[in-house]
C-alpha positions in Angstrom: 60.2 33.0 35.2 57.4 35.6 34.7 56.8 37.4 31.5 59.2 35.0 29.4 59.3 36.0 25.8 59.3 32.3 24.1 60.6 32.2 20.3 58.4 29.9 18.4 60.1 29.2 14.8 58.5 26.7 12.5 61.4 24.4 12.5 64.4 23.8 14.0 67.8 25.1 13.4 68.1 23.1 9.6 64.9 25.3 8.4 66.3 28.2 6.6 63.5 30.6 7.6 63.9 29.7 11.4 67.6 29.8 11.6 68.3 33.0 10.0 64.8 34.7 11.4 64.6 33.1 15.1 68.1 31.5 15.8 70.6 33.6 14.8 68.8 36.4 16.6 68.3 34.3 19.8 72.0 33.5 19.7 73.0 37.1 19.4 71.0 38.0 21.9 72.6 35.5 24.5 75.8 36.9 23.7 75.1 40.8 23.6 72.5 41.2 26.0 72.4 38.3 28.5 70.8 40.1 31.4 67.1 40.4 29.2 68.2 37.3 27.6 67.7 35.7 30.8 64.0 36.0 29.6 64.1 34.2 26.6 63.2 30.8 25.9 63.6 28.8 22.4 61.0 26.3 21.4 62.1 24.9 18.0 59.4 23.6 15.8 59.6 20.6 13.4 62.8 18.5 13.6 66.1 18.7 12.0 65.8 14.8 10.9 61.9 15.7 9.4 63.5 18.1 7.0 66.5 15.7 6.2 63.7 13.2 5.3 61.6 15.5 3.5 64.3 17.0 1.1 65.7 13.3 0.6 62.0 12.7 -0.8 61.9 10.1 2.1 59.1 11.7 4.1 56.2 9.2 4.9 53.2 9.6 6.8 54.2 8.5 10.4 57.1 10.6 10.0 54.8 13.7 9.0 52.4 12.7 11.9 55.0 12.5 14.6 56.1 16.3 13.5 52.4 17.1 13.7 52.1 15.9 17.1 55.2 17.5 18.4 53.8 20.9 17.3 50.7 20.2 19.3 52.4 19.2 22.5 54.5 22.4 21.9 51.3 24.5 21.7 49.9 22.9 25.1 53.0 24.7 26.8 53.6 28.4 25.7 55.3 31.0 27.4 53.4 34.4 28.6 54.5 36.5 25.4 55.8 34.6 22.3 57.0 35.6 19.0 56.0 33.2 16.4 56.9 32.0 12.8 53.6 32.4 10.6 51.4 30.2 13.1 51.9 27.8 15.5 49.9 24.9 14.5 50.2 24.8 10.2 46.6 23.5 8.6 44.4 24.1 11.9 42.0 26.7 11.3 42.2 30.0 13.4 39.6 29.5 15.8 41.5 26.3 17.6 44.7 28.2 17.3 43.4 30.9 19.2 42.2 28.7 22.0 46.0 28.0 22.7 46.9 31.8 22.4 44.2 32.9 24.8 44.9 36.2 26.2 48.8 35.8 25.4 50.7 38.9 24.0 52.2 37.4 20.8 54.5 38.5 17.6 54.5 37.1 14.0 57.3 36.7 12.0 56.9 36.2 8.0 59.4 36.1 5.4 57.4 34.3 2.6 53.7 35.1 1.3 52.4 32.3 3.2 48.9 33.5 2.5 49.0 31.6 -1.0 49.2 28.6 0.8 45.7 28.7 2.3 44.2 30.8 -0.4 41.8 27.9 -1.9 41.2 26.3 1.9 37.9 27.6 3.0 38.5 26.8 6.8 41.9 28.6 6.6 41.8 31.3 3.8 41.2 34.2 6.6 43.6 32.5 9.4 46.7 34.8 9.0 44.6 37.9 8.4 43.1 37.3 11.8 46.3 36.3 13.6 47.9 39.7 12.1 45.2 41.8 13.2 45.0 40.6 16.8 49.2 40.7 17.2 50.9 43.0 19.2 53.4 43.7 16.3 54.2 42.0 13.3 58.1 41.5 11.7 58.3 41.1 7.8 61.0 40.3 5.7 60.2 42.5 2.5 58.2 45.5 1.0 55.4 43.1 -0.6 54.5 41.5 2.9 54.6 45.3 4.3 52.4 46.2 2.0 50.1 43.2 2.6 50.2 43.5 6.2 49.7 47.1 6.8 46.2 47.0 5.7 45.9 44.7 9.2 48.3 45.8 11.5 49.7 49.4 12.3 52.6 47.7 14.8 54.8 46.9 11.7 58.5 46.6 11.0 60.4 45.4 8.1 63.7 43.5 9.0 65.2 42.0 6.0 66.5 38.2 6.3 70.0 38.9 7.1 73.7 37.6 7.3 76.5 37.8 9.7 79.1 39.7 8.5 82.1 37.7 9.9 82.2 34.3 7.7 81.9 36.8 4.4 84.7 38.9 4.9 87.4 36.3 5.3 89.3 36.4 2.1 89.0 33.2 -0.2 90.4 32.3 -3.6 88.3 32.1 -6.6 87.4 28.5 -8.6 89.7 27.9 -11.3 86.7 27.9 -13.9 84.2 30.8 -14.1 81.6 29.5 -11.9 77.9 30.6 -11.4 76.2 29.6 -8.2 72.7 28.9 -7.2 72.1 28.3 -3.5 68.7 27.0 -2.0 66.8 24.1 -0.8 65.6 20.9 -3.0 62.4 22.6 -2.5 63.2 25.6 -4.2 65.4 23.8 -7.2 62.2 24.0 -9.2 63.2 27.5 -10.1 66.3 26.3 -11.7 64.4 23.8 -13.6 61.9 25.9 -14.7 64.6 28.4 -16.4 66.1 25.4 -18.4 65.8 27.6 -21.5 67.7 30.3 -19.9 70.5 27.9 -18.8 71.0 26.7 -22.5 71.2 30.4 -23.8 73.9 31.0 -20.9 75.8 28.2 -21.6 76.0 28.9 -25.5 77.1 32.7 -24.5 79.8 31.7 -22.1 81.9 28.7 -20.8 80.9 28.1 -17.1 80.2 25.7 -14.7 76.9 26.0 -12.4 77.7 24.8 -8.8 74.1 24.4 -7.0 74.6 24.5 -3.2 71.7 22.6 -2.3 71.8 18.6 -1.9 74.2 16.3 -3.9 71.5 14.1 -4.7 69.9 16.7 -7.0 72.2 15.7 -9.6 69.6 12.8 -10.2 67.6 15.9 -11.5 70.2 17.3 -14.1 69.8 20.7 -15.4 70.5 21.2 -19.4 73.2 23.0 -21.1 76.2 22.5 -19.9 78.4 21.4 -16.6 76.5 21.2 -13.5 78.3 20.7 -10.0 76.2 19.6 -6.9 77.4 19.9 -3.3 75.5 19.4 0.2 74.8 22.5 1.9 76.0 23.5 5.3 76.2 26.6 7.7 79.7 25.7 7.3 80.6 25.5 3.6 78.1 28.3 2.2 79.9 31.4 2.6 83.1 29.7 1.2 81.3 27.9 -1.6 79.8 31.4 -2.4 83.1 33.4 -2.0 84.7 31.1 -4.3 82.1 31.5 -7.1 82.1 34.4 -9.5 78.5 35.4 -10.2 75.1 34.8 -8.3 71.9 33.9 -9.8 68.4 34.1 -8.3 65.7 32.9 -11.1 61.9 33.0 -10.3 58.7 32.5 -11.9 56.2 35.5 -11.4 53.6 34.4 -9.2 51.8 35.5 -6.0 54.3 33.2 -3.8 57.5 34.3 -5.3 56.3 38.0 -5.4 56.7 37.3 -1.4 60.0 36.0 -1.4 62.9 37.8 0.5 65.9 37.8 -2.1 67.9 36.2 0.8 70.0 34.6 -2.1 71.1 38.0 -3.3 71.9 39.0 0.3 74.3 36.3 0.6 75.6 36.8 -3.0 76.3 40.7 -2.2 78.2 39.7 1.2 80.3 37.3 -0.6 81.1 40.3 -3.0 79.1 38.6 -6.1 77.3 40.4 -8.9 74.2 39.0 -9.3 71.6 37.8 -11.9 68.1 37.9 -10.9 64.5 37.8 -12.4 62.7 41.1 -11.8 60.2 39.6 -9.3 59.1 40.9 -6.0 62.2 41.9 -3.5 64.7 41.0 -6.2 63.8 44.6 -8.1 65.1 46.4 -4.6 68.3 44.3 -4.3 69.6 44.4 -7.8 70.7 47.9 -9.4 71.2 46.8 -13.0 74.6 47.8 -14.3 75.7 48.5 -10.7 75.7 45.4 -8.6 74.2 43.1 -11.2 71.6 42.7 -13.7 67.7 41.8 -13.8 67.5 39.8 -17.1 63.9 38.7 -18.1 64.3 36.6 -21.4 66.8 33.9 -22.0 68.5 36.1 -24.4 68.7 38.8 -21.7 70.2 36.3 -19.1 72.9 35.2 -21.5 73.6 38.8 -22.8 74.3 40.1 -18.9 76.2 36.8 -18.1 78.6 37.4 -21.1 78.7 41.0 -20.0 80.1 40.2 -16.5 82.3 37.3 -18.1 84.0 39.7 -20.8 84.1 43.1 -19.3 86.7 43.0 -16.6 85.9 46.3 -15.4 82.0 45.8 -15.2 82.6 42.9 -13.5 84.8 44.6 -10.8 82.4 47.5 -10.6 79.5 45.6 -9.7 81.4 43.3 -7.3 82.5 46.2 -5.3 79.2 47.8 -5.2 77.6 44.2 -4.2 79.8 44.0 -1.4 79.4 47.9 0.0 75.5 47.3 -0.4 75.6 44.1 1.5 76.6 46.5 4.6 73.0 47.3 5.0 71.8 43.9 5.0 73.6 42.7 8.4 72.7 41.2 11.6 75.0 43.7 13.3 72.9 46.4 11.8 69.6 44.6 12.5 69.8 43.0 15.7 69.4 46.2 18.3 66.5 47.1 15.9 64.9 43.6 16.4 65.3 43.3 20.1 63.8 46.7 20.4 60.7 46.3 18.5 60.4 42.5 20.2 60.8 44.2 23.8 58.4 47.2 23.1 55.7 45.1 21.3 55.3 42.5 24.0 55.6 44.9 26.9 52.8 47.3 25.1 55.1 50.2 24.2 55.8 49.8 20.8 54.8 52.6 18.0 55.3 50.7 15.0 58.0 50.5 12.6 59.3 52.0 9.4 59.2 50.4 6.0 62.5 51.4 4.3 62.1 53.3 1.2 63.7 51.8 -2.1 67.2 53.1 -2.6 67.2 55.0 -6.0 69.0 53.3 -8.6 
C-alpha cells in the first residue's frame, strides 16, 4: 500500500515507553479511525523475551546479538513514512542510519533524554541532533525535551506519556495497612535504592508498608527501614495495585538523564487518585502542586514530614487525593489521541505547522 505510515517502537509491548507512546496510540487509532488506520503498520523492535531476560539479569551476549540482528532486519524493510522511537539502530552512527532512511519522511518520538547515553561517545554524540534536524517533525513527552529539541526543529509538539482512563475509574478498596507505592522497572529500581536514607526517615515517622510494583525478584535487593512487599508488574494489575494504595512516590537523582524523565509514575498516581511525593527534578515540578495534590520534598526529613502530613491529616489527604484525580484528566489518552493523530498525519504529509508547548500550570 502506498504512503503507509510505519510505527517503529524500540521494543515490543513489554517495553514501557513503546507500549505507552506507540502501541496504545496505534490501537486507539485502529478503533476510532479505521479508515485512515488502513494505512498504518506496526513494526515492534526488541522482543518481550529479551526484556524479560534483561529484567531478570539473564541477558547474555547471544541474546543481545539476536535482538540487534532483529533491528537490522527491520531496517531493511521500511515503510515510506515512519514514526520512530528515538532511532532505528541503537549504537550505530548517524551516517549509517541515514543510509537506511534515505529520502523517507520520518517523525521522532522521545520520552527520555537519550542524548545522555551517547554524550561521551565520539561517533554517536551528535546522532540525535542530526536525526532531529532532518526529521519532518518531533514528538516529545516533557518540557525539558521540548526546550532541547526546539533549538534544532521547528515542527515540534509536546504530548505527555498518558494513561487510558477506564482502568483507573473502577473503584477499589484500599489496603488495610497504610501503603506507599512505587511502580517501575528493575532498571529504575535504583532510584529507590539511592533514597535509602529518606526511606528510613519515612519509616521512623509513619508505620506503612512499601509496595514495589515491578518484579518479585527485586526482593533479593531489599530496601532499608521497614516492611516492603514486591509484586510483579503487569498491564492487568497495575491500576488495581495503585488504586488500593494510599500514597505514590517518585524519588529521582538530579542529573541529566533524570531531568529528562517524563513523570509517568506521577500521571499514573494521579489517575488512581493518589497524593504523591516526588523529588523536585525535571517534569515532576510541573505535575506536583505542593500542598494541593502532593509534595516535593528534598531532604530525608522533608520526605518524612510530607508523608506524616498525608498520614495524620485526613483533610489534607482528602484534598490532595481529590485534586490529584482532577489533575489527571488533562493527561489521558482520550484527550491526546486526536492531537497525536493530527500531528502525525500532517507532518508525514508535509502540511504540519508545528505544535505548542503547554504553559506550566500556576500553583
